[in-house]
FIDRENPA-147552 format. One record per residue: x, y, z of N, C-alpha, C in turn; residue in three letters. Coordinates in steps of 0.001 Angstrom, whole numbers, plus 500000, padded with zeros to 6 digits. Layout:
BEGIN
XYZXYZXYZAla/...
END
This chain:
BEGIN
567683483852508408568044484988509270567328484842510599Met/568126485007511686567536484846513023566613486009513330Ala/565541485695514077564600486738514477565245487738515435Lys/566232487241516284566831488102517306568282487675517512Leu/569209488597517386570643488332517634571134489293518702Thr/571612488737519841572092489547520955573620489506521007Leu/574210490516521580575676490595521745576059490019523097Thr/577010489036523097577463488416524349578447489334525082Asp/578478489249526386579448489970527231580372488919527841Ile/581644488999527539582594487986528046583371488453529262Thr/583481489751529432584279490254530562583854491686530834Asn/583554491974532128583143493338532456584198494069533294Ile/585255493358533596586320493974534417586934495118533633Thr/586851496271534215587399497449533577586617497892532358Gly/585492497225532072584684497580530890583218497811531273Gln/583001498352532491581643498514532989580775499366532036Glu/581335500435531566580541501321530688580152500629529408Thr/581112499925528827580825499211527576579820498091527805Ser/579917497414528955578999496307529259577561496825529427Ala/577462497976530097576121498543530286575497498894528950Ile/576316499471528071575810499821526738575354498585525984Thr/576146497500526069575791496262525386574492495686525955Thr/574349495708527280573124495206527904571899496020527466Leu/572040497323527470570919498178527067570515497920525613Asn/571528497740524751571215497443523347570489496112523218Asn/570949495118524021570276493808523977568816493926524430Asn/568591494670525506567198494836525988566330495525524935Trp/566928496491524257566157497182523216565788496231522085Gln/566731495356521703566443494369520667565343493411521112Leu/565368493027522403564338492120522939562965492792522911Ile/562930494097523278561662494820523267561086494881521845Glu/561960495156520859561496495224519465560986493866519014Val/561686492797519379561269491450518989559923491085519595Ala/559715491466520863558429491162521518557282491945520872Leu/557599493182520433556559493969519777556097493323518471Glu/557003492543517846556688491909516570556055490529516726Asn/555729490123517928555087488810518143553574488990518266Thr/552851487891518018551404487869518230551120487432519648Leu/550155488106520286549858487832521687548662486901521808Ser/548782485854522626547673484918522840546520485561523593Arg/546831486515524466545763487127525265545223488408524635Asp/545690488743523408545143489896522706545826491202522999Gly/546954491161523756547671492394524067548119493064522772Thr/547849494349522646548180495069521418549611495586521471Thr/550258495789520300549712495483518969549668493967518731Pro/548601493523518085548405492083517891547861491819516483Asn/548406492505515477547946492355514108549135492174513180Ala/548943491315512171550006491077511191550116492264510245Leu/551364492583509859551587493650508892552041493100507551Ser/552068491765507418552429491135506152551778489759506094Thr/551921489056504967551324487728504822552004486724505744Asp/551265485682506114551811484606506924551810483333506086Ile/552876482592506111553045481383505303553063480173506232Asp/552022479309506107551957478089506929552785476957506337Leu/553421477201505167554324476234504562553663474858504399Asp/552377474863503973551673473614503722551016473012504946Gly/551127473672506078550520473151507306549072473616507427Asn/548299472925508275546882473244508458546690474314509519Asp/545572475028509374545126475982510396543978475307511134Leu/544191474937512388543257474085513123542358474888514055Leu/541196474260514349540262474786515367539880476241515122Asn/539581476559513859539177477928513520537675478097513800Val/537296479179514430535876479466514671535277480203513489Gly/535261481517513560534723482342512489535862482887511648Ile/535722482771510319536680483367509400536085484683508884Val/536743485787509196536263487106508789537156487605507662Asn/536645487521506427537456487887505278536591488508504196Ala/537170489386503378536442490009502289536403489130501049Glu/537491488361500796537513487484499638538361486259499929Arg/538135485193499138538854483939499292539450483546497943Phe/540595482845497997541193482257496812541268480766497050Leu/540365480001496406540280478557496589540659477870495289Leu/541762477094495358542219476350494194542347477255492966Asp/542865478452493203543104479370492105541906480207491686Gly/540722479946492275539522480698491907539146481645493039Glu/538894482893492654538609483912493652537114483983493949Glu/536763484056495225535374484207495672535310485410496599Phe/534188486146496504533955487256497415533086486799498580Phe/533063487610499635532349487210500850530886486942500584Ala/530248487720499678528828487533499432528533486222498700Glu/529611485606498100529413484341497404529399483157498364Asp/529887483370499580530024482268500532529055482495501670Val/528124481591501883527109481720502924527352480697504009Leu/527276481124505268527388480173506365526193479248506354Ala/526350478096506900525272477100506928524055477668507638Lys/522883477554507006521655478053507606521306479459507182Gly/522258480192506566521959481538506100521149481481504813Asp/520466482575504489519651482641503274520261483644502315Ala/520182483348501039520711484250500018519573485024499373Ala/519815486303499109518858487115498359519368487243496930Thr/518592486726495972518998486727494578518040487596493788Ile/518581488547493038517738489396492199517290488589490989Glu/515976488368490879515453487493489836515443488215488491Ile/515917487535487475515891488109486147514889487422485244Gly/514890486069485241514014485314484352513389484165485118Thr/512091483981484958511388482841485531510765482065484388Val/511150480806484249510638479957483178509811478836483781Thr/508532478731483377507662477705483922507309476700482837Thr/506855475528483281506462474485482353505098473939482713Gly/504878472682482387503616472045482724503504471877484237Asp/502259471713484746502094471497486194502963470351486673Pro/503656470599487790504490469568488376505907469548487867Gly/506236470334486825507598470367486302508403471450487002Thr/509715471454486717510594472416487357510298473838486886Asp/510483474769487798510463476187487463511896476678487526Val/512418477211486429513807477654486370513852479155486635Ile/514614479543487662514749480956488033516203481351487828Ile/516443482327486976517799482793486682517948484221487180Thr/519015484475487980519183485834488487519826486719487425Asn/520047487980487764520589488935486794522039489272487096Val/522738488374487788524135488618488118525034488500486903Gly/526348488762487102527295488618485995528173487399486237Asp/529392487632486782530264486474486980529796485576488117Glu/528881486087488956528363485294490059526956484784489767His/526592484747488523525244484348488137524950482936488614Glu/523705482741489085523291481425489572521975481041488941Ala/521786479762488710520532479241488194519948478302489235Val/518700478569489638518029477754490641516908476977489991Leu/516845475688490228515759474848489744514866474476490916Asn/513597474886490845512662474659491943511462473909491405Ile/511088472823492075509883472094491705508743472546492595Thr/507656473041491992506500473493492762505734472280493258Ile/505496472188494584504736471048495108503328471040494540Pro/502773469862494346501431469734493803500488469226494881Arg/499226469590494740498225469162495707497658467793495381Gly/496539467453495976495915466154495783494619466254495001Asp/494363467414494397493134467591493647493475467685492175Val/492776466977491315493090467036489903491877466731489065Gly/491924467070487789490806466783486905490680465300486643Pro/489503464891486210489260463481485940490234462974484896Ala/490798461785485137491704461174484177493141461582484358Gly/493412462582485207494791463013485413495357462318486636Ala/496693462331486749497315461690487892497088462482489160Gly/497111461798490298496939462464491580498058463470491779Thr/497709464639492236498720465656492487498681466815491524Gly/497877466743490466497789467881489551497076469039490217Asp/497554470263489941496924471442490517495560471685489880Leu/494609472164490696493275472504490194493303473940489697Leu/493056474139488430493060475478487835491661475832487382Ala/491419477141487200490076477579486828489661477039485465Ser/490656476865484553490279476426483220489977474929483140Asn/490258474179484205489871472771484177488843472459485268Asn/488185473522485765487189473323486818486049472434486340Leu/485675472581485057484577471770484528484973470309484364Asp/486285470033484397486739468662484203486892467897485506Asp/486573468560486639486741467887487924485805466690488015Val/486344465590488492485537464392488707484671464645489933Asp/483429465094489706482592465551490802481767464421491410Asn/482421463291491626481718462199492289481541462491493773Thr/482372463403494317482210463761495724481426465057495842Ser/480763465224496954479953466424497179480796467680497158Thr/482012467611497715482878468797497776483211469281496380Ala/483587468357495457483899468760494090482667469332493403Phe/481510468749493647480278469212493025479975470643493457Asp/480199470928494754479935472271495265480900473285494674Asn/482177472886494504483144473805493913482740474150492492Ile/482284473141491737481888473375490358480637474246490296Lys/479684473998491193478466474801491201478766476257491532Gln/479804476474492334480113477839492771480548478732491633Ala/480849478167490478481290478975489340480140479652488615Ala/478899479430489018477748480060488386477063480987489368Thr/476345481981488854475693482949489734474575482321490551Glu/473964481261490037472844480647490747473295479501491633Ser/474591479449491949475120478313492690474579478259494109Ala/474542477062494650474151476869496046475235476098496770Thr/476451476132496255477541475371496847478243476139497947Gly/479503475785498166480231476362499290480521477841499084Val/480605478299497842480814479709497546479827480125496466Val/479164481279496664478203481752495678478581483140495197Glu/478401483377493903478656484687493313477374485506493305Leu/477494486762493697476325487634493724475944488049492310Ala/474652488191492078474177488734490808474225490254490857Thr/474115490908489689474081492366489659472922492901490489Asp/471775492251490363470588492721491093470810492619492593Ala/471413491521493041471671491346494480472681492379494957Glu/473657492684494130474661493678494502474036495055494632Thr/473191495431493681472601496765493666471590496958494787Gln/470911495902495185469895496031496238470438495716497625Thr/471710495306497700472305494995498996471827493691499591Gly/471326492777498761470812491497499270471797490351499017Thr/473020490669498632474008489626498329474678489143499610Ala/473880488654500565474411488206501848475261486961501656Thr/476492486973502214477401485827502163477699485387500748Asp/477737486322499826478060485989498442479246486827497976Lys/479973486294497008481173486947496503480797487958495425Val/481334489194495555481104490231494552482207490162493504Leu/481831490156492250482793490126491156483090491552490704Thr/484228491777490004484526493135489515483399493727488674Pro/482710492876487903481645493396487041480501493984487848Ala/480018493244488861478885493801489589479310494765490691Asn/480602494817490999481080495899491863480977497225491115Leu/481308497209489810481172498414488995479711498837488917Thr/478815497848488805477390498157488740476886498749490050Ala/477615498533491136477192499017492445477714500425492753Lys/478579500970491908479111502306492141478011503360492011Glu/478034504337492918477012505382492912477236506346491756Ala/476133506814491178476165507891490200475839509206490916Ser/475939510311490185475548511601490761474087511550491200Val/473245510985490370471824510878490703471608510014491939Ser/472383508899492057472261508027493226472593508790494500Asp/473668509592494448474076510340495641473032511390496012Tyr/472556512137495025471588513195495321470268512640495830Arg/469883511468495314468591510895495707468703509911496862Ser/469925509772497422470146508898498577469787507447498264Asn/470182506970497092469943505581496727470786504675497618Thr/470163503674498222470850502801499181471769501808498482Ala/472737501293499253473608500192498822474407500526497571Asn/475075501682497615475947502077496523477335502421497076Arg/478366502191496259479733502554496613479988503968496129Ile/480366504871497052480512506283496726481983506625496524Leu/482295507331495438483653507789495169483696509310495231Thr/484894509863495473485022511311495711484605512138494509Thr/484888511655493294484533512450492117483017512603491988Asp/482269511582492410480812511654492361480296512687493361Ile/480916512737494546480490513712495572480606515131495033Val/481763515438494440481957516817493974481093517126492758Trp/480883516150491905479991516381490764478566516638491233Ser/478160515928492304476807516094492833476602517482493453Ala/477710518172493804477595519485494431477443520609493406Met/477478520296492128477291521339491122475883521931491218Glu/475786523240490971474505523921491092473469523368490111Glu/472241523267490617471101522864489789470188524071489625Val/469825524389488405468988525563488140467516525235488381Thr/466874526046489227465447525886489499464638526707488494Leu/463430526245488241462540526945487303461832528096488006Thr/461962529286487435461274530452488008459771530294487807Asp/459038530503488896457566530400488853457012531158490036Ala/455696531320490070455062532024491192455464531364492507Ala/455415530016492553455954529259493684457092528410493145Thr/458305528664493617459484527982493093459607526619493772Ile/459555525562492971459671524203493496461141523773493490Ala/461505523035494546462867522456494566462833521066495168Trp/463516520148494491463495518724494829464902518335495292Asp/465021517944496577466340517630497135466910516315496612Met/466126515561495861466675514350495255467387514652493948Ser/467322515932493513467956516306492244469165517205492433Thr/469451517625493669470590518498493867470830518816495327Gly/471956519496495563472318519970496901472369521501496885Val/473072522053495920473120523505495740472283523882494516Asp/471542524994494648470614525385493587470825526857493238Phe/470246527280492111470232528694491746468925528998491014Thr/468444530248491172467233530662490477467329532169490214Val/466833532596489061466757534021488728465288534437488805Thr/465010535431489646463625535854489881463154536773488752Leu/461975536432488194461376537274487167460161538013487678Gly/459910537949488990458774538618489611458804538338491097Gly/457796538804491815457699538503493239457296537036493385Asn/458104536281494149457938534840494197457829534316495627Arg/457420533023495710457414532279496967458307531052496785Thr/459209530819497764460036529625497731459251528488498388Leu/458903527479497612458056526404498110458770525497499094Gly/457977524646499782458565523625500647459254522579499774Asn/460502522185500113461212521219499268460591519826499375Pro/460783519042498332460355517637498352461584516744498502Thr/461297515489498901462359514481499093463463514997500010Asn/463027515531501145463968516088502119464781514956502751Val/466102515158502849466978514230503571467443514959504822Lys/467054514460505982467430515109507245468952515158507335Val/469484516337507625470931516527507699471510517158506459Gly/470762517206505364471288517822504151471432519322504361Gln/472544519839503911472816521273503987473272521743502617Arg/472930522991502298473342523542501012472962524996500899Gly/472871525473499662472557526885499466471746527047498182Arg/471026528183498137470307528581496927470806529974496549Ile/471369530086495355471837531394494861470652532078494182Arg/470221533194494751469044533920494247469532535177493524Val/469146535307492253469606536421491423468403537264490991Val/468512538595491157467491539510490631467639539597489106Gln/466514539696488410466604539877486957467025541316486648Asp/467027541683485383467496543014484981466613544129485508Ala/465371543769485897464454544783486451464739545017487915Thr/464962543935488676465229544035490104463964544268490911Gly/464141544577492190463041544851493134462133543641493336Ser/462624542425493072461813541220493260461899540779494720Arg/460790540328495259460733539841496643460581538323496628Thr/460917537716497797460805536254497920460212535912499279Leu/459026535312499265458388534847500489458772533388500727Ser/458575532916501966458959531554502336457723530731502667Leu/457732529463502248456639528544502599456778528095504047Ser/455783527375504521455619527116505959456773526342506594Ser/457411525443505859458471524621506459459830525307506493Asn/459906526508505903461179527225505860461198528231507005Leu/462120527986507962462108528735509219463302529680509286Lys/463034530935509766464096531917509973464132532318511434Thr/465227532932511848465361533380513239464272534380513574Ala/463534534120514641462460535009515068461322535086514085Gly/461243534103513175460185534068512152460125535375511372Ala/461317535979511148461365537312510534461261537278509023Ala/461387536074508414461394536009506965462704536546506407Gly/462748536811505116463964537337504498463613538537503622Ile/464589539457503513464444540609502628465638540623501689Thr/465361540433500422466427540334499428466994541698499063Leu/468202541677498524468757542867497883467954543110496611Thr/467475544306496411466543544560495292467210545170494071Thr/468489545437494139469189546006492983469116545051491799Thr/468974545593490610468921544759489413470178543890489321Ala/469978542603489024471050541612488844471824541330490127Ser/471308541766491276471991541496492544471911540011492879Ala/472895539547493687472962538133494079472942538016495589Thr/471989537217496096471937536851497513472053535326497617Asp/472487534862498789472571533414499038471665533033500203Tyr/470878532007499997470070531423501078470735530112501484Ile/471222530063502715471800528825503251470709528050503969Asp/470617526738503738469571525942504373470170524739505096Tyr/469446524259506092469846523106506910468584522326507259Asp/468500521067506823467294520260507048467325519640508448Cys/466657520274509381466572519751510754465651518547510799Val/464547518614510074463610517493509936462934517640508575Ser/462013516739508275461332516817506976460433518036506873Ser/460084518638508006459184519798507993459807521046508604Thr/461072520954508987461771522118509552463090522282508801Val/463121523300507938464331523619507186464775525003507613Ile/465941525047508300466443526307508831467038527119507692Arg/466646528441507639467041529329506541467825530514507102Ile/468931530865506402469680532081506741470070532779505439Ala/469994534123505432470244534900504223471607535594504308Leu/472397535493503219473662536214503076473510537106501860Ser/473600538455502044473114539390501031474224540046500210Lys/473800540440498988474488541376498121475937540959497805Asn/476053539798497185477350539322496750477621539812495332Trp/478836540215495095479195540730493796479331539633492755Gly/
END
């Protein structure tokens, strides 16, 4: 069937109207035919609305092929199965099978009909245990088997002990705890030994690793012993509490850490009317001292701030329920 069939005009004499109609119909057919052609310069419409048959001929000088799927020799492939040269594929790994050093590592993805198996040989180095072929990997379990005829191998082997003097040295627990493990490797075991305890934090023990749970545990109230002069040791706590059984004096604290701040919860006993004097290092505004709430079982708070080892600033917050 011809793509375009036009009507011929053989005579227009006395048939002008009919000839014009025939010409107009021919032009309309030409316009429709041109609309159905593909344009070299991209003039639209320029897209196929049905399949094209090359009848066994080649498609030459193709640049980029943009397609969702391909049918090659009867087998269907999707776009993700075909990678342009130089592109990289991302494969979801399902199984990794390893063998002896230097053998293939088999990696199998978790695909279905597009499943792929990749065989990869891990490159080997030039270091190996005595008696083995060149290229075997050096592993920790054969470190003792290294042919240590060279100084470098000897140093690597020595580095596996705490007393090593080779290229790498492991710190001892004692060195870790005292902070003297200069240029030495800390192991998980002695890192744990270096973690601060509540006592370490309260007493300002040096060279410890502090964790948040220890900080909050260290802030728990410590009960002071009621006595004529109440003693308090800043290496044993931050916040304190005491119940007064008589008229007392709050002594100068020991083991003061400059910058430490906290509070002392002072409770009247069931009798009440107990007073509290301050020792020389405890300073109040205008040197006025403090006057406690005297009601039986009343609670006051003394807030303190260590300005220096001999100047502890004191402020009273009274009559808490």
